[in-house]
C-alpha positions in Angstrom: -30.1 1.0 -51.4 -28.4 3.7 -49.4 -25.4 4.2 -51.6 -25.3 6.5 -54.7 -22.2 5.2 -56.5 -21.5 1.7 -55.1 -18.1 0.1 -55.3 -16.9 -3.4 -54.6 -14.4 -3.0 -51.8 -10.9 -3.0 -53.2 -9.3 -5.6 -50.9 -11.4 -8.4 -52.4 -10.1 -10.8 -55.0 -13.1 -11.8 -57.2 -13.6 -15.0 -59.1 -16.9 -16.0 -60.9 -17.5 -19.8 -61.4 -20.1 -21.1 -63.8 -21.5 -17.6 -64.3 -23.6 -17.9 -61.2 -21.3 -18.1 -58.2 -19.3 -15.1 -57.1 -16.3 -15.8 -54.7 -14.9 -12.9 -52.8 -11.8 -13.5 -50.7 -9.4 -11.4 -48.8 -7.0 -11.7 -45.8 -9.0 -13.7 -43.4 -12.3 -13.3 -45.3 -14.1 -15.7 -47.7 -17.5 -15.1 -49.1 -19.8 -16.7 -51.7 -22.5 -14.6 -53.4 -24.8 -16.9 -55.5 -26.8 -15.9 -58.5 -26.3 -14.8 -62.1 -27.4 -11.3 -61.2 -24.6 -11.2 -58.7 -22.1 -11.9 -61.4 -23.8 -9.6 -63.8 -23.5 -6.5 -61.7 -19.8 -6.9 -60.8 -18.3 -5.0 -63.8 -20.3 -2.0 -62.9 -19.4 -1.8 -59.2 -16.5 0.7 -59.7 -17.7 3.6 -57.7 -18.0 5.8 -60.8 -21.6 4.7 -61.8 -24.7 5.6 -59.9 -27.3 3.0 -59.1 -29.5 4.4 -61.8 -26.7 4.1 -64.4 -26.0 0.5 -63.3 -29.7 -0.3 -63.8 -29.7 1.3 -67.2 -26.5 -0.5 -68.3 -28.1 -3.9 -67.4 -31.6 -3.1 -68.8 -32.7 -5.9 -71.1 -30.3 -8.3 -69.4 -31.3 -8.2 -65.7 -34.7 -7.0 -64.5 -34.8 -3.7 -62.8 -36.0 -5.1 -59.4 -33.4 -7.9 -59.5 -30.5 -5.4 -60.0 -31.7 -3.4 -56.9 -32.2 -6.6 -54.9 -28.7 -7.8 -55.8 -27.1 -4.5 -54.9 -28.9 -4.5 -51.5 -27.5 -8.0 -50.8 -23.9 -6.8 -51.6 -24.4 -3.7 -49.4 -26.1 -5.7 -46.5 -23.2 -8.1 -46.5 -20.7 -5.2 -46.1 -19.1 -5.8 -49.5 -19.6 -2.3 -51.0 -18.3 1.2 -50.3 -19.4 4.6 -51.6 -17.6 6.2 -54.5 -14.1 6.0 -55.9 -11.6 8.2 -54.0 -8.5 9.3 -56.0 -6.1 6.8 -54.3 -4.0 4.0 -55.6 -5.8 0.6 -55.5 -3.5 -0.8 -52.9 -4.2 2.1 -50.5 -7.8 1.9 -51.2 -7.7 -1.8 -50.5 -6.1 -1.2 -47.1 -8.9 1.2 -46.0 -11.5 -1.1 -47.3 -10.0 -4.0 -45.4 -10.2 -1.9 -42.2 -13.8 -0.9 -42.8 -12.8 2.8 -42.9 -14.2 5.2 -45.5 -11.2 6.4 -47.5 -13.0 9.7 -48.1 -12.9 10.4 -44.3 -9.1 10.1 -44.7 -8.6 12.3 -47.7 -11.1 14.9 -46.7 -10.3 14.8 -42.9 -8.4 17.2 -40.7 -4.8 18.0 -41.6 -1.7 16.4 -40.0 1.2 18.5 -38.9 4.6 16.9 -38.4 7.2 18.6 -36.3 10.8 17.2 -35.9 13.6 17.9 -33.5 16.9 19.1 -34.9 18.7 16.3 -36.6 15.6 14.1 -37.0 14.5 13.5 -40.6 10.8 13.9 -41.0 10.7 13.0 -44.7 9.8 9.3 -44.3 6.8 10.1 -42.1 5.6 12.9 -44.3 5.9 10.7 -47.4 4.0 7.9 -45.7 1.3 10.1 -44.6 1.0 11.7 -48.0 0.8 8.3 -49.7 -2.3 7.5 -47.6 -4.1 10.6 -48.9 -3.8 12.7 -45.9 -3.3 16.5 -45.9 0.2 16.9 -44.5 2.1 20.0 -43.3 5.2 20.6 -41.2 5.7 22.9 -38.2 8.0 23.7 -35.4 8.1 21.8 -32.1 7.4 25.0 -30.3 4.1 25.6 -32.1 0.7 23.9 -31.7 -1.4 23.8 -34.9 -5.0 25.1 -34.5 -6.6 21.9 -35.7 -5.8 18.4 -36.8 -3.4 15.8 -35.6 0.1 16.8 -34.4 3.0 14.4 -34.8 6.2 15.2 -33.0 9.5 13.3 -33.9 12.5 13.3 -31.6 15.5 11.2 -31.0 14.9 11.2 -27.2 11.6 11.4 -25.4 13.3 13.5 -22.8 14.2 16.2 -25.3 14.0 19.5 -23.3 11.9 21.1 -26.1 9.1 18.7 -25.2 8.5 20.3 -21.8 7.4 23.5 -23.5 5.4 21.7 -26.1 3.6 19.8 -23.4 2.6 23.0 -21.7 1.2 24.4 -24.9 -0.7 21.2 -25.8 -2.2 21.1 -22.3 -3.2 24.8 -22.6 -4.8 24.2 -26.0 -6.5 21.0 -24.9 -5.4 19.4 -28.2 -3.9 15.8 -28.4 -0.5 15.0 -30.0 1.5 12.0 -30.9 5.1 11.3 -30.0 7.5 9.1 -32.0 11.2 8.2 -32.1 12.2 7.0 -35.6 15.9 6.2 -34.8 17.8 3.6 -32.9 17.7 -0.2 -32.8 14.2 0.2 -31.2 12.1 2.9 -32.8 9.2 4.0 -30.6 5.7 4.9 -31.7 3.4 6.8 -29.4 2.0 7.5 -27.0 -0.9 9.5 -28.3 -1.3 12.2 -25.6 -4.9 13.4 -25.1 -5.4 15.8 -22.3 -8.9 14.4 -21.8 -8.0 10.7 -21.7 -4.2 10.2 -20.9 -1.3 11.3 -18.9 0.8 14.0 -20.3 4.5 14.3 -21.4 5.4 15.1 -17.8 3.9 11.9 -16.6 5.9 10.1 -19.2 9.1 11.9 -18.4 8.9 11.2 -14.7 8.7 7.5 -15.3 11.2 7.3 -18.2 13.7 9.5 -16.3 13.5 7.2 -13.3 14.3 4.2 -15.4 17.5 5.8 -16.7 19.6 5.4 -13.6 23.0 5.4 -15.3 22.1 8.4 -17.4 20.9 10.3 -14.3 24.2 9.6 -12.6 26.2 10.8 -15.6 24.0 13.9 -16.1 24.5 14.8 -12.5 28.3 14.5 -12.9 28.0 16.9 -15.9 26.0 19.3 -13.9 22.9 18.6 -16.1 19.3 17.9 -15.0 18.0 15.7 -17.8 19.2 12.1 -18.3 19.3 12.2 -22.0 20.0 9.1 -24.1 20.0 10.1 -27.7 20.3 7.3 -30.2 23.4 6.7 -32.4 22.4 3.6 -34.4 20.1 4.0 -37.3 19.5 2.2 -40.5 16.9 2.9 -43.2 14.6 0.2 -42.1 13.9 1.8 -38.7 12.5 5.1 -39.8 10.8 3.6 -42.7 9.1 0.9 -40.6 8.1 3.4 -38.0 6.8 5.8 -40.7 4.5 3.2 -42.2 3.1 2.2 -38.8 2.7 5.8 -37.7 1.0 6.9 -40.9 -1.5 4.0 -40.8 -2.4 4.9 -37.2 -2.6 8.6 -37.8 -4.8 8.2 -40.8 -7.2 5.9 -38.8 -7.3 8.6 -36.1 -8.2 11.3 -38.7 -10.8 9.1 -40.3 -12.5 7.9 -37.1 -11.9 10.6 -34.7 -11.0 7.9 -32.1 -7.5 7.9 -30.3 -7.1 4.2 -31.0 -4.4 1.7 -30.0 -1.8 4.4 -29.2 -4.0 6.2 -26.7 -1.7 6.4 -23.7 0.4 3.6 -25.0 3.9 3.4 -26.6 4.8 0.7 -29.0 8.5 -0.3 -29.2 9.7 -2.1 -32.4 12.8 -4.2 -31.9 14.6 -4.3 -35.3 16.8 -7.2 -34.1 14.0 -9.6 -33.4 11.1 -7.9 -35.2 9.1 -8.1 -32.0 7.0 -5.3 -30.7 6.2 -4.5 -27.0 3.5 -2.2 -25.5 4.2 0.2 -22.7 1.4 1.9 -20.9 1.6 5.6 -19.9 0.0 5.8 -16.5 -1.7 9.1 -15.8 -0.5 10.6 -12.6 -3.2 12.5 -10.7 -0.4 14.2 -8.7 1.4 15.3 -11.9 2.5 19.0 -11.6 1.6 19.6 -15.2 -1.7 17.9 -15.7 -2.8 16.9 -12.1 -3.4 18.4 -8.7 -1.4 18.3 -5.5 -2.4 15.3 -3.3 -4.1 15.9 0.1 -1.4 16.3 2.8 -3.7 15.4 5.7 -1.8 12.7 7.6 -4.8 11.3 9.5 -5.5 7.6 9.1 -8.9 6.1 10.0 -9.1 2.4 10.1 -12.1 1.0 8.2 -13.5 -2.5 8.8 -12.5 -4.6 5.8 -12.8 -8.4 5.4 -9.8 -10.3 4.2 -11.0 -12.6 1.4 -7.7 -14.3 0.8 -6.1 -15.8 3.9 -4.1 -18.8 2.6 -0.9 -17.3 1.3 0.8 -13.9 1.4 -1.0 -12.6 4.5 -4.6 -11.2 4.9 -5.7 -9.7 1.6 -9.0 -8.3 0.4 -8.3 -9.4 -3.2 -7.1 -12.7 -4.7 -3.5 -12.6 -6.0 -4.6 -12.9 -9.6 -6.8 -9.9 -9.3 -4.0 -7.8 -7.8 -1.6 -8.8 -10.4 -3.9 -8.0 -13.3 -4.5 -4.5 -11.8 -0.8 -3.8 -11.4 0.7 -5.5 -14.4 0.5 -2.4 -16.5 3.1 -0.8 -14.2 5.8 -3.2 -15.5 7.9 -1.7 -18.2 11.7 -0.9 -18.7 10.7 2.5 -20.1 7.4 3.7 -18.6 7.0 1.4 -15.6 7.4 1.9 -11.9 8.7 -1.7 -12.1 11.3 -2.3 -14.8 10.9 -6.1 -15.2 9.5 -9.2 -13.5 11.3 -12.5 -13.8 11.4 -15.9 -12.2 14.5 -16.9 -10.2 15.6 -20.3 -9.2 13.1 -22.3 -11.1 12.1 -25.4 -9.2 10.6 -28.3 -11.3 8.8 -29.6 -8.3 6.6 -26.6 -8.1 7.2 -26.1 -4.4 9.5 -23.1 -4.3 8.3 -20.1 -6.3 10.5 -17.1 -6.3 10.3 -13.9 -8.5 12.3 -10.8 -8.7 11.1 -7.4 -9.8 13.5 -4.7 -11.1 13.4 -1.2 -9.5 12.5 2.1 -11.0 14.6 3.7 -8.2 15.5 7.2 -9.4 17.2 8.9 -6.4 18.7 12.3 -6.4 21.9 11.1 -4.7 24.8 10.8 -7.1 26.7 8.1 -5.1 28.5 5.6 -7.3 27.8 2.9 -4.7 24.1 3.8 -4.7 24.1 3.7 -8.5 25.7 0.2 -8.5 23.2 -1.1 -6.0 20.2 0.5 -7.8 21.2 -1.0 -11.2 21.5 -4.5 -9.6 18.8 -4.1 -7.0 15.6 -6.2 -7.2 12.6 -6.7 -5.1 12.0 -10.3 -4.1 8.7 -12.2 -4.2 7.9 -15.6 -2.6 4.9 -17.8 -2.2 3.4 -21.2 -2.3 2.0 -20.5 -5.7 3.5 -18.8 -8.7 1.0 -16.0 -8.8 1.6 -15.2 -5.2 5.3 -15.0 -5.8 4.7 -12.7 -8.7 2.4 -10.4 -6.8 4.7 -10.4 -3.8 7.6 -9.1 -6.0 5.5 -6.5 -7.9 4.1 -5.1 -4.6 7.5 -4.9 -3.0 8.9 -3.1 -6.0 6.0 -0.6 -5.9 6.6 -0.3 -2.1 10.2 0.7 -2.7 9.3 3.0 -5.6 6.8 4.8 -3.5 9.2 5.4 -0.7 11.7 7.4 -2.9 11.9 11.1 -2.2 10.8 13.1 -5.3 10.7 16.6 -3.8 6.9 17.2 -3.9 6.1 15.5 -0.6 4.6 17.8 2.1 7.0 18.5 4.8 7.7 20.9 7.7 11.2 22.5 7.8 12.4 23.0 11.3 15.1 22.1 13.8 14.2 19.4 16.3 15.0 21.8 19.1 12.2 24.1 17.9 9.6 21.4 17.7 7.4 20.0 20.4 9.1 16.7 21.6 5.7 15.3 22.3 5.0 15.5 18.5 8.3 15.2 16.9 10.1 11.8 17.0 13.8 12.0 17.6 15.6 9.8 15.1 17.7 8.2 17.8 14.5 6.6 19.2 14.1 4.7 15.9 17.7 4.1 14.9 18.9 2.8 18.4 22.7 2.9 17.9 24.8 2.7 21.0 27.3 5.3 22.1 30.1 2.7 21.4 28.8 2.3 17.9 28.8 6.0 17.3 32.3 6.4 18.7 33.7 3.7 16.4 31.7 4.5 13.3 34.4 5.7 11.1 36.4 2.5 11.3 33.3 0.4 11.1 31.8 2.2 8.1 35.1 1.9 6.2 34.8 -1.8 6.1 33.1 -2.9 2.8 31.6 -5.9 4.7 29.4 -3.5 6.7 27.7 -1.7 3.8 24.3 -2.7 5.1 25.2 -2.0 8.7 26.4 1.7 8.4 26.4 3.8 11.6 25.4 7.4 11.0 26.7 10.6 12.6 25.0 12.1 15.7 21.8 14.0 15.0 22.3 17.8 15.1 19.2 18.9 17.0 19.7 22.6 16.2 19.9 22.2 12.5 16.7 22.6 10.3 15.6 19.5 8.6 12.5 18.3 6.7 9.8 16.5 8.9 7.1 14.4 7.4 3.6 14.4 8.9 2.6 10.9 10.1 -0.1 9.6 12.3 0.0 7.7 15.6 -2.5 4.9 15.7 -1.7 4.5 19.3 -2.3 8.1 20.4 -4.7 9.0 17.5 -2.8 12.2 16.8 -0.2 13.7 14.4 3.4 12.9 14.7 6.5 14.3 12.9 9.2 12.0 11.7 12.5 13.0 10.0 11.8 12.9 6.2 15.4 11.6 5.7 14.5 8.6 7.9 11.2 7.9 6.1 12.1 8.5 2.4 14.9 7.0 0.3 17.4 9.5 -1.0 16.3 12.5 0.9 18.7 15.5 0.3 19.0 16.3 4.1 21.5 13.5 4.2 23.9 15.2 1.7 25.4 17.4 4.4 24.4 15.5 7.5 24.4 11.7 7.6 22.4 11.5 10.7 20.2 8.6 9.8 19.5 5.7 7.4 16.4 5.2 5.4 15.6 1.5 5.0 12.6 -0.7 4.3 11.9 -1.8 7.9 8.1 -1.3 8.3 7.5 -0.4 4.7 4.6 -2.3 3.2 2.0 -2.3 0.5 -1.6 -3.5 0.3 -4.8 -3.3 -1.6 -6.2 -1.2 1.2 -4.6 1.0 3.9 -5.5 -1.5 6.6 -3.9 -4.3 4.7 -0.7 -2.3 4.1 -0.5 -1.3 7.8 -0.9 -4.9 9.0 1.9 -6.0 6.7 4.1 -3.2 8.0 3.4 -4.1 11.6 4.2 -7.7 10.9 7.6 -6.7 9.5 8.4 -4.5 12.6 7.4 -7.3 15.0 9.3 -9.9 13.0 12.5 -8.0 13.0 12.3 -7.0 16.6 11.9 -10.7 17.5 14.7 -11.8 15.2 17.0 -9.1 16.8 16.3 -10.3 20.3 17.0 -13.9 19.3 19.9 -13.4 17.0 22.1 -10.9 18.9 21.5 -12.6 22.3 21.9 -16.1 20.8 18.7 -17.0 22.7 17.7 -20.7 22.9 14.2 -20.8 21.5 11.7 -23.6 21.3 11.1 -25.5 18.1 7.9 -25.3 16.2 6.1 -28.5 15.3 5.7 -28.5 11.5 3.3 -31.4 11.7 0.8 -29.3 13.6 0.2 -27.3 10.4 -1.4 -30.5 9.0 -0.7 -29.5 5.4 0.6 -31.7 2.6 2.9 -28.9 1.5 5.1 -29.5 4.6 5.7 -33.1 3.7 6.5 -32.2 0.1 8.9 -29.5 1.3 10.7 -31.8 3.7 11.2 -34.3 0.9 12.4 -31.6 -1.4 15.0 -30.3 1.1 16.0 -33.9 1.9 16.6 -34.4 -1.8 18.9 -31.4 -1.7 20.8 -33.1 1.2 19.5 -30.5 3.6 17.9 -30.5 7.0 14.8 -28.4 7.7 13.4 -27.2 11.0 11.6 -24.2 12.6 11.9 -22.1 15.7 9.3 -20.1 17.6 10.7 -16.6 18.1 7.5 -14.9 19.4 8.1 -12.3 22.1 6.1 -10.3 24.6 4.4 -8.5 21.6 2.4 -11.7 21.2 2.3 -11.6 17.4 3.6 -15.0 16.2 7.1 -15.0 14.7 8.9 -18.0 13.3 12.3 -18.8 11.8 12.7 -21.6 9.3 16.2 -22.9 9.2 18.0 -25.2 6.8 21.6 -26.5 6.7 23.4 -28.6 4.2 24.8 -32.0 5.3 28.3 -31.0 4.3 31.4 -29.5 5.6 30.2 -26.0 4.4 26.7 -26.1 5.8 25.4 -23.1 3.9 22.9 -22.4 6.7 19.9 -20.4 5.4 17.3 -18.8 7.6 13.8 -17.4 6.6 11.5 -15.4 8.9 7.8 -15.0 9.0 5.3 -13.0 11.2 1.6 -12.6 11.2 -1.3 -12.6 13.7 -2.5 -15.8 12.1 0.2 -18.4 13.1 -0.3 -20.6 10.0 0.5 -17.7 7.7 3.5 -16.7 9.9 4.8 -20.2 9.6 4.3 -20.5 5.8 5.9 -17.0 5.4 9.0 -18.2 7.1 9.1 -21.3 4.9 8.6 -19.5 1.7 11.2 -16.9 2.6 13.7 -19.7 3.3 12.8 -21.1 -0.1 13.7 -17.7 -1.6 17.2 -18.0 -0.5 17.9 -21.5 -1.9 18.9 -20.3 -5.4 21.9 -18.6 -3.7 23.3 -21.9 -2.6 21.8 -24.6 -4.8 24.5 -25.0 -7.5 27.4 -27.4 -7.1 30.7 -28.1 -8.8 32.0 -31.6 -9.7 33.3 -32.2 -6.3 30.0 -31.2 -4.7 31.2 -27.8 -3.4 28.7 -24.9 -3.5 28.9 -22.5 -6.3 27.5 -19.4 -4.6 25.3 -16.8 -6.2 26.2 -14.4 -3.5 28.1 -11.1 -3.8 27.5 -9.8 -0.2 30.7 -10.5 1.8 28.9 -11.0 5.1 26.5 -13.5 3.6 29.3 -15.4 1.8 31.3 -15.5 5.1 28.3 -16.9 6.9 27.7 -19.6 4.3 31.3 -20.7 4.4 32.0 -20.3 8.1 28.8 -20.7 10.2 28.2 -24.2 11.4 25.6 -25.5 13.8 28.3 -26.9 16.2 29.4 -23.3 16.9 26.0 -21.8 16.6 23.8 -24.1 18.7 21.2 -21.4 19.2 20.0 -22.0 15.7 18.6 -25.4 16.8 15.4 -25.9 18.8 16.1 -25.7 22.5 15.9 -29.3 23.8 14.8 -28.1 27.2 11.6 -26.4 25.9 8.7 -28.3 24.4 8.0 -27.5 20.7 5.1 -25.1 20.1 2.2 -25.9 17.9 0.0 -23.8 15.6 -2.5 -21.7 17.5 -5.9 -20.4 16.5 -6.3 -18.0 13.6 -6.6 -14.3 13.9 -9.7 -12.2 13.2 -10.1 -11.7 9.4 -11.3 -8.2 9.8 -8.2 -6.2 8.9 -9.1 -3.1 11.0 -9.6 -5.3 14.1 -6.4 -7.2 13.4 -4.5 -4.0 13.1 -6.0 -2.6 16.3 -5.1 -5.7 18.3 -1.5 -5.4 17.1 -1.4 -1.7 18.0 -2.6 -2.5 21.5 0.0 -5.3 21.9 2.8 -3.1 20.8 1.7 -0.4 23.2 1.6 -3.0 26.0 5.3 -3.8 25.1 6.2 -0.1 25.6 6.0 1.4 22.1 3.5 3.1 19.8 2.6 2.6 16.1 3.1 5.5 13.8 2.1 5.4 10.1 3.3 7.6 7.3 1.2 7.3 4.1 3.5 7.0 1.1 0.9 6.0 -1.4 1.3 7.4 -5.0 -2.1 8.1 -6.5 -1.0 6.7 -9.9 -0.1 3.2 -8.6 -3.4 1.7 -7.4 -1.7 0.4 -4.3 -1.6 1.7 -0.7 2.0 2.1 0.6 2.9 2.9 4.2 5.9 3.3 6.4 5.1 1.9 9.8 7.3 2.9 12.7 7.4 1.8 16.4 10.0 3.7 18.3 11.8 1.3 20.7 11.2 -1.9 18.7 14.5 -3.3 17.4 15.7 -3.5 13.8 17.3 -6.8 13.0 20.4 -5.0 11.7 23.1 -4.3 14.3 21.6 -1.5 16.4 23.0 -2.0 20.0 21.6 0.9 22.1 20.2 0.1 25.5 16.6 -1.1 25.6 14.5 -4.1 24.6 17.5 -5.8 23.1 18.9 -6.4 26.5 16.0 -5.9 28.9 13.3 -8.1 27.3 15.0 -11.5 27.4 15.7 -11.0 31.1 12.2 -9.8 31.9 10.7 -12.8 30.1 13.0 -15.2 31.9 15.0 -16.2 28.8 18.3 -15.0 30.3 19.5 -14.5 33.8 21.3 -11.3 33.0 21.5 -8.8 30.1 24.0 -9.7 27.5 27.0 -7.2 27.7 27.4 -5.4 24.4 30.9 -6.9 23.9 29.3 -10.4 24.1 26.6 -9.7 21.5 26.6 -12.1 18.5 29.4 -11.1 16.2 27.4 -12.2 13.1 25.2 -9.5 11.6 21.8 -10.3 10.3 21.9 -10.1 6.6 18.9 -12.3 5.3 
């Protein structure tokens, strides 16, 4: 027997049957302790008698050895605790149920509660005191020398927390945040300098998810996007106080950070549901981390693609990637605000998901705010998990490309840089002189919001330049930061370029991300040549894929009264590019087009098909007369759906004078080799591949911006070059298409 004054744990109900069977039961616990001796010792297990006293009390009734044996049985079964702390029975029962020694709570380190102005700390202090803790109060600007610190605020972005965070980091002591007010009180995270991110890590994510508040704060000339709560009923602070006290007491008793370590729990008073939000530690955090390495060099490492059936060449299975990244989804602390299915298809053929953006940009444009609040990253795939992963990775890709001000740059005018190193933005934008001349009238049209034409680039003005790496030349290149990063402040005074997602990509490895970015560049270049020249292109034989999915998809489209076909858009670059096209058999044809590119032609084909599937929710609904109820707010796309018909756009059909192409052999599955082959092909077509690493160390995903000066964007960029020369050189046209004869429809898919 190891206990001096044994006590039957207080959470047990006790019933003795027939004087020889002791039943102990509690929440989720049922035990039977047989024997008359077991019943006999029960009245003495109060924690106030020693073992010797219990033996003496039972002398003459139960033999000495039997008493000791019975006590050991109770102890071995975990039914006993030591002593009787001065706590109410109900509180004692709680700690006993959790298997925590109440004495460790009452005799443990103190708890200090600090509250922001206007926040009532009394419910929390009372709840902590009720559990037997030693409780004191203090100011937010002071860090207690010992114990657990609890800080109560009505907004986690309270400016006072910045100073408190610095003090906590300097002291090395942990602290716990809580927000008692509002419809959704928040508990945690428990911030431990040795194990979790700090308040600055939290503030960066939370601030980014407050896009409206950021806009309004900027208009007020303020820096912090505060959102203090107004709603408050007694239930909120009381519920949070009870939960907080229980967790703090457990921390005090065990010394372990527990469930709130780096996690915030939000309590929804309307639904009584709770949700968990992970605080991700940011290695690059200016408060608790170190600056990232600014070496732009990229070395390709051989890596085998283990997943090659959907979504491109990937080193991890989609489920593995999703499980790794899921913790970044949160409306409060996430790089991704939400993930949701769109256009649910009961046949299980067309999976589409959308992921909300954490897209905090320093620009205070109202139009940008509107687009950010409604913006989503799309994900597609032949399986649900692939569609989820696709959406999540695209959202992280966009998030990583946002300018935050801590990115390494070189400040200089283009005229002062070596033109062999610095890439002039015009080489990547490729707007024509005519477009520049008419830009004011063009940009004023709301229908052209995705096709804006910037001002001429001032070569003698200093701008930020990001250090990138040429895979073609194996040397450093400088690219305008305003071209490479969303929301760069250089564009406030000089709108000389546009930052877009062309060539942006994410992957489990650097090689994987680069390959995806190259595929996008090649895809859009091929689409631009085909679309703006209205080039007749050969069809692609879907049957050559020899996949049951194709037949199922054809039947699905037929059931929607739609035709389905594919075109081969592959150009001199040699990387397969396909377009999947579908029209409705109706007066308004609602023509939809999806594109796909990949060195493996099967993957390229299925990418085009799944992207086409992604657009179906926009045009699938009908009214009673069979007319389309459009889920479209883009004026150009709506005009296309209502006005474009195959009779006037025959270039959308397979060219009857060219035989249909069939699926070719697969590409090498070594990602580095695959990338190198693509780089060589792009060089043969007259361009180079430049890569800017945009990976954020906290996001567990490689993100790159891949650029190839001279390859065409599929938006309306009409400068001389490949757009006009390549179709003639390849024998697809007899003469270059004059600019005034270029397709009047813009690409908007």
